[in-house]
Each structure stands twice: as structure tokens, then as C-alpha cells.
C-alpha positions in Angstrom: -24.9 -3.8 -32.6 -27.2 -5.9 -30.6 -26.3 -9.3 -29.1 -27.0 -12.1 -31.4 -29.6 -14.6 -30.1 -26.7 -17.3 -30.2 -24.4 -15.2 -28.0 -27.1 -14.4 -25.3 -28.0 -18.1 -25.4 -24.4 -19.2 -24.8 -23.8 -16.6 -22.3 -26.9 -17.5 -20.4 -25.7 -21.3 -20.5 -22.2 -20.3 -18.6 -23.6 -17.4 -16.6 -27.4 -18.4 -15.8 -29.2 -15.3 -14.6 -26.2 -12.9 -14.7 -25.7 -9.9 -16.8 -22.3 -9.1 -18.2 -20.3 -7.0 -15.7 -19.7 -4.1 -18.0 -23.2 -4.1 -19.6 -24.2 -1.0 -17.9 -21.0 1.0 -18.3 -19.7 -0.2 -21.5 -22.7 -1.7 -23.5 -21.0 -1.5 -27.1 -18.0 -3.1 -26.1 -19.9 -5.9 -24.4 -22.0 -6.6 -27.4 -19.1 -6.6 -29.7 -17.0 -8.9 -27.4 -19.9 -11.1 -26.5 -21.2 -11.6 -30.2 -17.7 -12.5 -31.1 -16.4 -14.7 -28.4 -19.7 -16.4 -27.4 -21.3 -16.7 -31.1 -18.6 -16.3 -33.8 -15.7 -18.1 -31.9 -17.7 -20.4 -29.8 -19.4 -21.7 -33.1 -16.0 -22.7 -34.7 -14.4 -26.1 -33.8 -15.2 -29.2 -31.9 -14.1 -28.6 -28.3 -16.6 -29.6 -25.6 -17.6 -27.0 -23.0 -15.5 -28.5 -20.3 -12.1 -28.7 -22.3 -12.9 -25.2 -23.7 -13.1 -23.4 -20.4 -10.3 -25.6 -19.0 -7.7 -24.4 -21.7 -9.2 -20.8 -21.3 -8.6 -20.8 -17.5 -5.1 -22.2 -18.2 -4.5 -19.2 -20.5 -5.9 -16.5 -18.3 -3.5 -17.8 -15.5 -0.5 -17.3 -17.8 -1.8 -13.9 -19.0 -2.6 -12.8 -15.5 -6.3 -12.1 -16.3 -7.7 -12.5 -13.0 -11.2 -11.0 -13.3 -11.9 -12.9 -16.5 -10.5 -16.1 -14.8 -12.8 -15.8 -11.7 -16.0 -15.2 -13.9 -14.9 -18.3 -16.2 -14.0 -20.5 -13.2 -17.7 -20.1 -12.2 -18.7 -20.9 -15.7 -16.5 -23.9 -15.7 -18.1 -25.4 -12.4 -21.5 -24.8 -13.8 -20.8 -26.8 -16.7 -19.2 -29.7 -14.9 -15.5 -29.1 -14.6 -14.7 -30.8 -11.4 -13.1 -29.3 -8.3 -10.0 -31.8 -8.7 -9.6 -30.8 -12.3 -9.8 -27.1 -11.5 -7.0 -27.6 -8.8 -4.8 -29.6 -10.9 -4.9 -27.1 -13.8 -3.9 -24.4 -11.2 -1.3 -26.6 -9.9 0.0 -27.6 -13.2 0.6 -23.7 -14.0 3.2 -23.4 -11.2 6.2 -25.0 -13.1 5.2 -23.2 -16.4 4.2 -19.8 -15.2 5.7 -19.7 -11.8 4.3 -19.5 -8.1 5.1 -15.5 -8.2 2.1 -15.3 -10.7 0.0 -18.5 -9.8 -0.3 -17.8 -6.1 -3.0 -15.1 -6.4 -5.0 -17.4 -8.8 -4.7 -20.3 -6.3 -6.2 -18.1 -3.5 -9.0 -16.8 -6.0 -9.6 -20.5 -6.8 -10.0 -21.5 -3.3 -12.5 -18.7 -2.6 -14.6 -19.4 -5.5 -14.8 -23.3 -4.6 -15.8 -22.3 -1.2 -18.7 -20.3 -2.8 -19.9 -23.4 -4.8 -19.8 -25.1 -1.4 -16.7 -27.6 -2.2 -14.7 -28.8 0.8 -11.1 -28.2 0.7 -8.7 -29.7 0.4 -9.8 -31.9 -2.5 -8.6 -35.3 -2.7 -5.0 -35.7 -3.4 -3.6 -36.8 -6.8 0.0 -37.5 -6.3 1.5 -40.6 -7.6 5.0 -40.2 -6.8 7.3 -40.2 -3.7 10.6 -38.3 -3.0 12.4 -41.6 -3.8 10.8 -42.0 -7.2 9.7 -38.6 -8.5 12.9 -38.2 -10.8 12.4 -41.9 -12.3 8.8 -41.3 -12.8 9.3 -37.8 -14.1 11.8 -38.8 -16.6 9.7 -41.6 -17.9 6.7 -39.5 -18.5 8.8 -36.6 -20.0 10.1 -39.1 -22.5 6.5 -40.2 -23.1 5.4 -36.8 -23.8 8.4 -35.1 -25.5 10.0 -38.2 -26.9 12.8 -40.5 -25.5 15.5 -39.5 -28.4 14.9 -35.6 -27.9 15.0 -35.9 -24.0 18.2 -38.1 -24.1 19.7 -35.5 -26.6 18.8 -32.6 -24.4 20.2 -34.1 -21.4 23.4 -35.2 -23.2 24.0 -31.8 -24.7 23.6 -29.9 -21.4 26.6 -28.7 -19.9 28.0 -30.1 -16.7 27.2 -27.1 -14.6 23.6 -27.1 -16.0 22.6 -30.5 -15.3 20.8 -29.7 -12.1 18.4 -27.8 -14.2 17.9 -31.0 -16.4 17.2 -33.0 -13.3 14.9 -30.5 -12.0 12.8 -30.7 -15.1 12.5 -34.4 -14.6 11.8 -34.5 -11.0 9.9 -31.4 -10.6 8.2 -30.3 -13.6 7.2 -33.7 -14.7 7.8 -35.8 -11.6 6.0 -33.4 -9.2 3.4 -32.3 -11.4 2.7 -34.1 -14.9 2.5 -37.6 -13.2 -0.4 -36.5 -11.2 -4.0 -38.0 -11.8 -7.2 -35.9 -12.1 -6.4 -34.9 -15.7 -5.1 -37.2 -18.4 -2.1 -36.6 -20.1 -3.5 -35.5 -23.5 -5.5 -32.9 -21.9 -2.6 -31.8 -19.6 -0.7 -31.2 -22.8 -3.4 -28.9 -24.4 -3.2 -26.9 -21.1 0.5 -26.5 -21.2 0.3 -25.5 -24.9 -2.3 -22.9 -23.9 -0.3 -21.5 -21.0 2.9 -21.2 -23.3 1.0 -19.5 -26.0 -0.6 -16.9 -23.4 2.9 -16.2 -21.8 4.4 -14.8 -25.0 8.0 -15.0 -25.7 7.9 -19.0 -25.4 8.1 -19.7 -29.1 10.6 -22.5 -28.9 8.6 -24.1 -26.0 5.4 -23.6 -28.1 6.9 -25.5 -30.8 8.3 -28.3 -28.5 4.8 -28.8 -27.2 2.9 -28.7 -30.5 5.1 -31.9 -31.4 4.4 -32.9 -27.7 0.7 -32.7 -28.3 1.1 -34.8 -31.5 3.1 -37.5 -29.6 0.2 -37.8 -27.2 -2.6 -38.1 -29.8 -3.8 -34.6 -30.0 -4.3 -33.5 -33.6 -3.5 -30.3 -35.5 -7.1 -29.6 -35.8 -7.6 -30.2 -32.0 -4.7 -27.7 -31.4 -6.2 -25.2 -33.9 -9.5 -25.4 -32.1 -7.9 -24.6 -28.8 -5.9 -21.6 -30.3 -9.0 -20.3 -31.8 -10.9 -20.5 -28.4 -8.0 -18.4 -26.8 -8.3 -15.7 -29.4 -10.8 -13.5 -27.6 -8.7 -13.5 -24.5 -5.0 -13.2 -25.6 -5.6 -11.1 -28.7 -4.4 -11.4 -32.2 -0.5 -11.1 -31.8 0.0 -14.1 -29.6 -2.7 -16.1 -31.7 -0.9 -15.4 -34.9 2.4 -16.3 -33.4 1.0 -19.7 -32.2 -0.7 -20.2 -35.6 2.7 -19.7 -37.3 4.4 -22.3 -35.1 1.7 -24.7 -35.6 1.9 -24.3 -39.2 5.6 -25.0 -39.2 5.5 -27.8 -36.8 2.2 -29.5 -38.2 1.2 -28.3 -41.5 -2.2 -28.6 -42.5 -1.8 -31.4 -45.0 -0.6 -33.7 -42.3 -4.0 -33.4 -40.6 -6.1 -34.1 -43.7 
């Protein structure tokens, strides 16, 4: 199988002047993967290049795909994803993926940004203080998830678990989701991408399919995201995500 002209052109747009890293040792696999990822899959859907690469980067952090992350981060910067956006998507991975997994990606990100001539640190994007982080976090949590759902979840929590609910409000949402640099709808696409790619998070995937709908992201847009993650996360997690999408947002609701 030879590389298609479309796959070659799309690869060159993202990696100008670069051959695929495995082209010499594994040419058949590279041709199969590139024809699929950079032609067949890339031709499907309506995601712009910046959004596509951002959700793929978020996915690769969650699935611990460091080598592909480094390659796609260079591509993302090439097509115009800003250093602030890059840092924000890495920061957002912390409450969902955990610092134990994100730390290496943050160091790799800093290395690559420096290679691209970016001065660090990038401008700060925080909008909260220690005094108002819980209040603002709870407000955006209700905006994204829904006030009724959040009030019900907090009311149903056992008394010895309320600190976790407060952490969700003040830390997960207050410290991270209130930040500028990336708008709320795109942040929800990043969150969904991470949860799908982690695996074993089906209840949270369902919750954030509904949250995406709440912030204006359609079923079609989420399906486009799932499609673009497929080459990097494989079919089992893709099909799990598709099942949840169909349950939470059936196709007829988007037509």
C-alpha cells in the first residue's frame, strides 16, 4: 500500500519537511496508519485543525502517549494553537488525569515550547482568589453540569464525603475551569476527550456528554471529536464512547 496523495499532503501540512519517525523501520505500518489517520479519518467531520489537535493532545495525555504527544504538539504549534492554549489544556488535565500522569507531559511541553522560541512562563490565566475560588467554581460547575444535578449530588453526599464535593467545586472547577485562555465549550470537549481516553470512566463520560450539550456542543460535534481520537485510542474505547453518546444524545436529537 502506498501513501495516498491526501495523506501525504495532510501530513506535510502538520510536519513540514519531516518524514514519519518510523518510515524507515516500519514503512508498511506507517503507510496504513497515515492513510487512515491523515486521509480517511481526517476527511470526516467538521473540526478545524486547531480544535482537532487540541482534543488529540488532551487524549494523548490521558492515555499516556508521550511520543505521539510530542509530535502532535509541534504540529499544533505549527497550525496556530497558541502557547497559552497549550498550557491551559495541560493544566486542565491535572484534575481529570492526575499530576502523577501529567507531570511528565508538562515538562515535555516546556521543552517543546522553548524549542519554538516561546518565553516561559506564559501569561497567567487565573480568575479566582483563595477567597472566591469555591464560590466561582460552584457557579461554573452548575453552568456546565446543571444546577439541579449539582444541588442533588451535594445533597445526596454522605456527611463524611462533603469535603470531596467541596474539592470538586473549589479545585476541579474553581482552580481550573474558571481560567481564561480557552473558552468553556472547548474546555468541555477537552474534558470529554480525556475521560474517553482514560477508560473505565463511563459514568463520567455520560455526564460530560450531557455537559457538552449544556454548553452548546452538539452530538455531531462530539461525534467528530470521537472520530478524530480513534486512531490514537483504538476501537474499544471509541465504541464505548459511541455507545454512551447514543444513549445520552440519540442521533434523532441532532437532526
